[in-house]
C-alpha positions, 0 to 999 in steps of 0.5 A, spaced: 478 463 497 486 465 494 487 473 496 491 477 492 495 483 495 496 490 492 502 495 495 503 502 493 508 507 496 505 514 498 507 520 502 503 523 508 502 530 509 508 530 513 513 527 508 513 521 511 513 515 507 508 509 508 505 503 504 498 502 502 496 495 502 490 492 499 487 485 499 482 482 495 480 476 492 485 473 486 480 471 481 478 479 481 485 481 480 486 476 475 480 478 471 482 486 471 485 490 466 493 492 468 496 498 468 500 499 462 508 498 463 507 496 471 503 490 470 499 491 476 492 493 477 490 500 478 490 502 485 482 505 484 481 498 482 484 495 488 481 500 493 474 498 490 475 490 491 477 491 497 471 495 499 466 491 496 469 484 497 467 481 503 474 478 505 477 485 503 482 488 507 486 495 507 492 497 511 498 502 512 505 499 513 511 504 515 516 504 510 523 503 512 527 506 507 534 509 508 531 516 508 525 514 513 530 511 518 534 517 519 528 522 520 525 517 525 532 516 528 533 524 528 526 525 532 528 520 536 535 523 539 531 530 539 526 528 543 531 525 548 
C-alpha cells in the first residue's frame, strides 16, 4: 500500500515551531477534495485518516528555520 504524507507547520504554547506530520493511504488522499489554493487535503482530514487507517501514523519533527536555530543556540549558551 502506498502512503501519502501531509506535513503542517505549527507553533506550540512556548512559541517553538514544529511540523505535525500525518501518514495515511495514498488512495484515500487521492479521493479527498483538496483545499482551494493549496491543492492539499485539510489537516482535519489528514488527522482523521491517520487515526482510522490501520497503517496510519502521526508524528512531530522539530523545525530548523533560522529563528528556531538561533533560539535553540541562545538557550544552549545560556544554560552553559
